[in-house]
C-alpha positions in Angstrom: 152.8 23.8 190.3 151.8 25.4 193.6 152.6 29.1 194.1 153.2 30.5 197.5 150.9 33.6 197.9 153.3 35.8 199.7 153.3 39.5 200.2 156.7 39.6 198.5 155.0 38.5 195.3 153.3 41.9 195.0 155.0 44.9 193.4 156.2 47.8 195.4 154.2 51.1 195.0 155.5 54.6 194.7 156.6 56.5 197.8 153.9 58.5 199.6 153.9 62.0 200.9 154.4 60.8 204.4 157.3 58.6 203.4 161.0 59.5 203.6 162.9 56.5 202.2 160.4 53.7 202.9 158.7 51.9 200.1 155.3 50.2 200.5 154.2 46.8 199.1 151.1 47.2 196.8 149.0 44.7 198.8 149.9 46.6 202.1 149.1 49.9 200.4 145.6 48.7 199.2 144.8 47.3 202.6 145.8 50.4 204.5 144.2 52.9 202.2 140.9 51.0 202.2 138.1 53.1 200.9 139.7 56.4 201.7 140.1 57.5 198.1 136.3 57.2 197.7 135.1 58.3 201.1 137.6 61.2 201.4 135.8 63.0 198.5 133.2 64.0 201.0 135.9 65.6 203.1 137.6 67.5 200.2 135.8 70.8 200.7 136.5 70.8 204.4 140.1 69.9 203.9 140.6 73.0 201.7 138.7 75.2 204.3 140.9 73.8 207.1 144.0 74.5 205.0 142.9 78.0 204.3 142.6 78.7 208.0 145.9 77.0 208.7 148.0 79.0 206.2 146.4 82.2 207.4 147.6 81.3 210.9 151.1 80.3 209.6 151.4 83.7 207.9 150.5 85.4 211.2 153.4 83.6 213.0 155.8 84.2 210.0 156.1 80.6 208.9 154.7 81.9 205.6 155.5 85.2 203.9 152.8 87.5 202.7 153.8 86.7 199.2 153.5 83.0 199.8 150.1 83.4 201.4 149.0 85.6 198.4 149.7 82.7 196.0 148.4 79.9 198.2 145.0 81.4 198.9 143.8 81.7 195.3 145.3 78.3 194.4 143.3 76.7 197.3 140.2 78.6 196.2 140.6 77.2 192.7 140.7 73.7 194.2 137.6 74.5 196.1 135.9 75.6 192.9 136.8 72.2 191.3 135.3 70.4 194.3 132.1 72.5 194.1 131.9 71.7 190.4 132.4 68.0 190.9 135.7 68.0 189.0 138.0 67.1 191.9 139.4 63.6 192.1 141.9 61.7 194.1 144.4 60.2 191.7 145.2 56.5 191.7 148.7 56.9 193.2 147.5 59.2 196.0 146.2 57.7 199.2 143.9 60.4 200.7 142.4 63.9 200.2 145.1 65.6 202.3 147.8 64.3 200.0 145.9 65.2 196.9 145.4 68.8 197.9 149.0 69.2 198.8 150.0 67.5 195.5 147.9 69.9 193.5 149.4 72.9 195.2 153.0 71.6 194.8 152.4 71.0 191.1 151.2 74.5 190.5 153.3 76.4 193.0 156.4 74.3 193.6 158.1 74.5 197.0 155.5 76.9 198.3 152.9 74.1 198.2 155.1 72.0 200.4 155.0 74.6 203.2 151.3 74.2 204.1 151.8 71.2 206.4 154.1 72.9 208.9 152.6 72.6 212.4 150.1 70.0 211.3 149.9 66.2 211.3 147.5 64.2 209.1 146.0 63.3 212.5 144.7 66.7 213.4 144.1 67.5 209.7 141.6 64.6 209.4 140.1 65.6 212.8 139.4 69.1 211.5 138.0 67.7 208.3 135.7 65.3 210.2 134.5 68.0 212.6 133.7 70.4 209.8 132.0 67.5 207.8 130.0 66.4 210.9 128.8 70.0 211.5 127.6 70.2 207.9 125.9 66.9 208.1 124.2 67.8 211.4 123.0 71.0 209.8 121.4 69.0 206.9 119.9 66.4 209.2 118.4 69.2 211.3 116.9 70.8 208.2 115.3 67.5 207.1 114.0 66.8 210.6 112.5 70.3 210.6 110.7 69.5 207.4 109.5 66.1 208.8 108.2 67.9 211.9 106.2 70.3 209.8 104.5 67.6 207.7 103.7 65.6 210.8 102.2 68.6 212.5 100.2 69.5 209.4 98.7 66.1 209.4 98.0 66.2 213.1 96.2 69.5 212.7 94.2 68.3 209.7 93.1 65.1 211.5 92.9 66.4 215.1 89.4 65.1 215.6 89.5 61.9 213.6 89.4 58.9 216.0 91.4 55.8 215.6 92.0 52.7 217.9 94.8 52.8 220.4 96.7 49.6 221.2 98.6 48.1 224.1 100.1 44.6 223.8 99.0 44.7 220.2 95.4 44.5 221.6 92.6 47.0 221.2 92.9 49.3 224.2 91.5 52.9 224.2 90.3 55.5 221.8 93.1 57.5 220.1 93.1 59.9 217.2 95.2 60.5 214.1 96.0 63.9 215.5 97.5 62.2 218.6 99.4 59.7 216.5 101.0 62.2 214.1 101.8 64.7 216.8 103.4 62.0 219.1 106.1 61.4 216.5 106.5 65.2 216.0 107.2 65.7 219.7 109.5 62.7 219.7 111.6 64.6 217.1 112.1 67.4 219.7 113.7 64.9 222.1 115.8 63.4 219.3 117.2 66.8 218.3 118.3 67.5 221.9 120.8 64.7 221.5 121.8 66.0 218.1 122.4 69.5 219.6 124.7 68.0 222.2 126.7 66.2 219.5 126.9 69.5 217.6 128.3 71.2 220.6 130.9 68.5 221.1 132.1 68.5 217.5 132.1 72.3 217.3 135.4 72.4 219.1 138.7 73.0 217.2 141.3 70.2 217.3 143.7 71.9 214.8 147.1 72.4 216.3 147.1 69.2 218.3 149.2 67.7 215.5 149.9 64.1 216.2 148.4 64.5 219.6 151.3 66.2 221.4 151.3 69.7 220.0 154.1 71.5 218.2 157.2 73.4 218.9 155.9 76.1 216.5 154.2 79.0 218.2 150.8 78.1 216.7 147.9 80.5 217.2 145.1 78.0 217.8 142.6 80.6 218.9 143.0 82.2 215.5 142.1 79.1 213.6 139.2 78.5 216.0 137.8 81.9 215.0 138.5 81.4 211.3 136.7 78.1 211.1 133.8 79.2 213.2 134.4 76.7 216.0 132.7 77.7 219.3 135.7 76.6 221.4 139.0 74.8 221.4 139.9 71.3 222.3 142.6 72.8 224.6 144.4 69.6 225.7 146.1 68.4 222.5 145.9 64.7 223.6 142.2 65.1 224.4 141.7 66.5 220.9 143.3 63.4 219.4 141.2 61.2 221.7 138.1 62.8 220.2 138.7 60.6 217.1 136.3 57.7 217.5 134.5 59.4 220.4 132.9 62.0 218.1 131.8 59.2 215.9 130.4 57.4 218.9 128.4 60.4 220.1 127.1 60.9 216.5 126.1 57.2 216.3 123.9 57.5 219.4 122.2 60.6 217.8 121.6 58.7 214.6 120.3 55.6 216.4 117.9 57.7 218.5 116.4 59.4 215.4 116.3 56.1 213.6 114.3 54.6 216.5 111.6 57.3 216.1 111.5 57.0 212.3 111.6 53.2 212.3 108.7 52.9 214.8 106.7 55.3 212.7 107.5 53.2 209.6 106.4 50.0 211.5 103.1 51.7 212.4 102.5 52.7 208.7 103.1 49.2 207.4 100.7 47.8 210.0 98.0 50.5 209.6 98.2 50.3 205.8 97.4 46.5 205.8 93.8 45.4 205.0 93.3 43.9 208.4 93.8 47.4 209.9 92.8 49.7 207.1 93.6 52.9 209.2 95.3 54.6 206.3 96.2 54.1 202.6 99.5 54.9 201.0 99.6 56.6 197.7 100.1 54.2 194.8 103.5 55.7 193.9 104.9 54.7 197.3 103.9 51.1 196.9 105.0 48.2 194.7 103.2 45.2 193.2 103.5 41.5 193.2 104.8 39.4 190.3 101.9 36.9 190.7 99.2 38.6 192.8 97.5 41.4 190.8 95.8 42.9 193.8 98.9 43.6 195.9 100.2 47.0 196.8 103.2 46.5 199.1 104.5 49.3 201.4 108.1 48.6 200.3 109.2 52.2 201.0 108.2 52.1 204.6 109.4 48.5 205.0 112.8 49.6 203.8 112.7 52.7 206.1 111.9 50.3 208.9 114.7 47.9 208.0 117.3 50.6 207.4 116.4 52.3 210.7 116.7 49.0 212.5 120.2 48.7 211.1 121.0 52.3 212.0 120.2 51.5 215.6 123.1 49.2 215.7 125.6 52.0 214.9 126.7 52.6 218.5 127.7 48.9 218.8 129.5 49.0 215.5 131.5 52.1 216.5 132.2 50.8 220.0 133.4 47.5 218.5 136.2 49.4 216.7 137.2 51.8 219.4 136.8 49.8 222.6 140.1 49.1 224.5 142.2 51.4 222.3 144.9 53.2 224.3 145.3 57.0 224.1 146.7 58.5 221.0 146.0 57.9 217.3 145.4 54.4 215.9 144.7 53.4 212.2 141.6 51.5 213.5 139.8 54.9 213.4 139.9 54.9 209.6 137.4 52.1 209.5 134.8 54.3 211.1 134.5 56.3 207.9 133.2 53.1 206.2 130.5 52.8 208.9 129.5 56.4 209.7 129.6 58.1 206.2 127.1 55.7 204.5 124.9 55.6 207.7 124.5 59.4 207.5 123.4 59.2 203.8 121.0 56.3 204.6 119.4 58.3 207.5 119.0 61.4 205.3 117.4 59.3 202.5 114.9 57.8 205.0 114.0 61.3 206.2 113.5 62.5 202.6 111.2 59.6 201.7 109.1 60.2 204.8 108.8 63.9 204.1 107.7 63.2 200.6 105.1 60.6 201.4 103.4 61.6 204.6 101.4 64.5 203.2 99.8 62.0 200.7 98.5 59.6 203.3 94.7 58.9 203.0 93.2 58.6 206.4 90.2 56.4 207.1 87.8 58.6 209.1 85.3 55.9 209.9 87.4 53.2 211.5 85.5 53.1 214.8 82.2 52.1 213.0 83.5 48.6 212.9 81.9 46.4 215.6 85.2 45.0 216.8 86.2 48.4 218.2 83.2 48.8 220.6 85.3 47.8 223.6 87.6 50.8 223.1 85.0 52.8 225.1 85.0 50.7 228.3 87.3 53.1 230.1 85.0 56.0 229.1 82.1 54.2 230.8 84.1 53.4 233.9 85.2 57.0 234.2 81.6 58.2 233.7 80.4 56.0 236.6 83.2 57.3 238.8 82.2 60.9 238.0 78.7 59.9 239.2 80.1 58.8 242.5 80.7 55.1 242.0 84.0 53.9 243.5 86.5 53.1 240.8 86.9 49.4 241.6 83.2 49.0 241.6 82.8 50.8 238.4 85.5 48.7 236.8 83.7 45.5 238.1 80.4 46.6 236.6 81.8 47.3 233.2 83.9 44.1 233.2 80.7 42.2 233.8 78.9 43.9 231.0 81.8 42.9 228.7 81.6 39.3 229.9 77.9 39.2 229.4 78.1 40.8 226.0 75.8 43.6 227.1 78.3 46.4 227.0 77.1 49.5 225.1 78.6 52.9 224.8 76.3 55.9 224.1 77.7 59.4 224.3 80.6 61.6 223.5 84.2 61.2 224.5 85.5 64.0 226.7 89.2 64.3 227.1 90.4 67.8 228.2 93.7 67.4 229.9 97.0 68.5 228.3 98.2 66.1 225.6 95.0 64.0 225.4 93.0 63.5 222.2 90.8 66.5 223.1 93.7 68.8 223.8 96.7 68.0 221.6 98.7 71.0 222.7 100.1 71.4 219.2 101.2 75.0 219.9 103.2 73.8 222.9 104.8 71.0 220.9 105.8 73.5 218.2 107.2 75.9 220.8 109.3 73.0 222.3 110.6 71.9 218.9 111.5 75.5 218.0 113.4 76.0 221.3 115.5 73.0 220.6 116.3 74.2 217.0 117.3 77.6 218.4 120.1 75.9 220.4 122.0 75.1 217.2 124.5 77.9 216.4 124.7 77.2 212.7 125.2 80.8 211.6 128.1 81.3 214.1 129.9 78.2 212.9 129.2 76.8 209.4 128.6 80.2 208.1 132.1 81.4 208.8 133.6 78.2 207.4 131.6 78.7 204.2 132.9 82.3 203.8 136.5 81.3 204.5 136.9 80.1 200.9 136.0 83.5 199.6 137.2 86.1 202.1 140.7 86.9 203.2 141.0 87.1 207.0 143.7 89.6 207.7 
């Protein structure tokens, strides 16, 4: 017997906090909730912090009494302690973290717990949660990038004068050095973090009070919640605040893609340079894996996976744009899907950074690469430049050396002399460090996240 697989065959779920009289089909419920009950656990801490700021503001405009505030604050801090202890969970019949927090308060405090949502929509509530979460994630990524910068600079200083071949078109080109190679990626991080700083400034604006995107008839004090949560500024226009959903994720995706491009290229170099045909460096055994049939193999799986994951991370802007393109102004449920893309991507990027930080200090550098005969043509430019310094026109010097290469008579005897800024003889490591430090100084972490962290412990009255 054939069964019609209709939505009506599924049972009806319990009513939700947002529902009045409407009931929801179980299949519809599962589809619309998606992975929120899992992903929202990352937002739990920030949902409580946002609520603490919101109720403080509600008390200031007399939508909560002092007595109600006095019981709500410790109850919220108790939930925060559960979250910090890893004991907080979103129950099966609850669809998101906002509902779970309100449910816990209502269970313990009765009608007082139902008052915390006045002047808010779940739209601006999740916006606040995401902004606080993104600030925290940017802080952690910045810390990890700072560590990566330090290990790269340490290797650059340790191998400042160790030569290695430089390549263009994957062909032997000119003399490089390990110091130049390591510090190139260190300076690249400075540019990457400029983009992260811009994203931090964008998400460091308060959307709370925008409600569903059109404000509220309550006399909300949005500047107060801005100060309490440590936001640098407000999203003043309430519709603009709502339009930040999706756009913030897009800005963040570009920052992640940029950093992934740097890290992925470094990983590609490592995989190549570690191979026997290059032999520029050797990875420590604990960062390689073996073969099931070839006893001699030591595969650079860690850096191959960093390379692959970073390639995938570079597609993030397209993934986010694919969801948000051509959406009209205002809130759309499509935005929920972005959590499923952005949250795991942040974790993946941080893990790639952690593995790079752990392994780079253990690289074994080959200090005698250029002794190999196949690298002798690395020095042709040195000979051309020497002839030019002796008064030979550049094109004539180039012709002479090219002829020597053709005849097989080219020989280089002498020392390499590179003195200009950023060359192998003048790495400008101090200037690179200064540049990176100046970029990091532009992040106002103490003025933002620090206040939010204290909000769970201090009464702002």
